[in-house]
C-alpha positions as CSV (number, residue, x, y, z in Angstrom):
1,P,90.9,89.5,75.4
2,F,91.3,92.7,76.3
3,V,92.5,95.7,73.7
4,Q,96.0,96.8,74.6
5,P,97.3,100.0,72.8
6,V,100.9,100.0,71.8
7,F,102.1,103.4,70.4
8,G,104.8,102.1,67.8
9,L,107.8,103.5,65.9
10,N,107.0,107.0,63.2
11,G,104.3,107.0,65.7
12,Q,101.6,104.6,64.8
13,C,99.4,103.1,66.8
14,A,98.5,99.6,67.5
15,K,96.3,97.1,69.0
16,L,96.5,94.2,70.7
17,C,94.8,91.1,72.4
18,V,96.1,89.6,75.6
19,A,94.5,88.1,78.7
20,A,93.3,90.1,81.3
21,A,96.1,88.9,83.8
22,H,98.3,90.6,80.8
23,C,97.7,93.9,80.4
24,A,100.2,94.7,83.0
25,T,102.9,93.1,81.2
26,F,102.4,94.7,78.2
27,M,102.1,98.5,79.1
28,A,102.5,98.8,83.5
29,M,100.5,102.8,82.9
30,R,97.5,100.1,81.3
31,P,97.4,97.2,84.3
32,F,93.3,97.3,85.0
33,A,91.0,94.6,82.7
34,N,87.9,96.1,81.9
35,N,85.7,93.1,82.0
36,E,82.9,96.1,81.1
37,T,85.3,97.6,77.5
38,L,87.3,94.8,77.2
39,Q,90.3,96.6,77.0
40,C,93.3,97.7,79.1
41,E,93.0,101.1,81.2
42,A,94.9,102.9,83.7
43,P,94.1,101.8,87.3
44,C,91.2,100.9,88.3
45,G,89.4,102.2,84.9
46,A,89.1,104.4,83.1
47,A,86.5,106.6,83.6
48,S,87.7,107.1,87.8
49,P,91.4,106.0,88.1
50,V,92.3,105.4,91.1
51,S,96.4,107.0,91.6
52,G,98.6,104.7,93.3
53,C,96.4,101.6,93.3
54,A,97.9,98.4,93.0
55,E,94.9,96.3,93.1
56,C,91.6,97.2,92.3
57,A,89.1,95.5,92.8
58,G,86.2,97.0,90.7
59,P,85.8,99.7,88.1
60,G,86.7,102.7,90.2
61,V,87.4,100.9,93.3
62,C,91.3,100.1,94.7
63,A,91.3,96.3,96.9
64,R,94.7,97.6,98.1
65,C,96.9,100.3,97.6
66,A,100.6,100.4,96.4
67,Q,103.9,100.1,97.8
68,G,106.2,102.7,98.3
69,M,110.6,102.5,98.8
70,I,111.6,99.9,100.2
71,G,108.2,98.3,100.8
72,F,107.0,101.4,103.5
73,S,103.3,101.7,102.3
74,W,102.5,105.5,102.9
75,F,99.3,104.9,100.7
76,K,96.2,104.4,103.0
77,L,93.0,103.0,101.0
78,S,90.0,105.7,101.9
79,E,87.2,103.6,103.5
80,D,85.1,103.5,100.2
81,G,88.0,102.7,98.6
82,R,87.6,105.1,95.8
83,Q,91.2,106.8,96.7
84,C,94.3,105.5,97.6
85,V,95.5,108.7,100.6
86,D,99.1,109.7,100.3
87,G,100.4,109.3,104.1
88,S,103.8,111.5,103.9
89,V,102.4,114.2,103.3
90,M,102.4,115.6,106.7
91,I,105.9,114.2,107.5
92,W,107.1,116.1,104.1
93,Y,105.8,119.9,104.9
94,S,107.2,119.2,108.1
95,I,110.7,118.3,107.5
96,Y,110.2,121.2,104.5
97,T,109.2,123.5,107.9
98,A,112.2,122.2,109.9
99,L,114.7,123.7,107.0
100,A,113.0,126.5,106.4
101,G,113.3,127.2,110.3
102,F,116.9,125.7,110.2
103,I,117.8,128.1,107.4
104,G,116.1,131.2,108.5
105,G,117.8,130.9,111.7
106,V,121.3,130.8,109.7
107,G,120.5,133.4,108.1
108,G,119.7,135.6,110.6
109,Y,122.4,135.3,112.8
């Protein structure tokens, strides 16, 4: 069994013992069943979490990145599996730049 911290009423803390497959069921923020610590932890482990990871290969290593809205996947897994890189950043920067140019052009007119 794996330990899953659960926060109760009045700020009291409690723990549950759950099977590895149930870590995400009880607390979505701690879906990774770490076989070394026997605790449910942040994606791919508390010592080296991988933000945006949907499935971990082991502590600190991601096997598959999460999908975005409507099934689009903006996250790309790095070659070493240690991070999920957000590919949408450049698209958003381009949109913001175009909007700023448009607003500046309308304001200057």
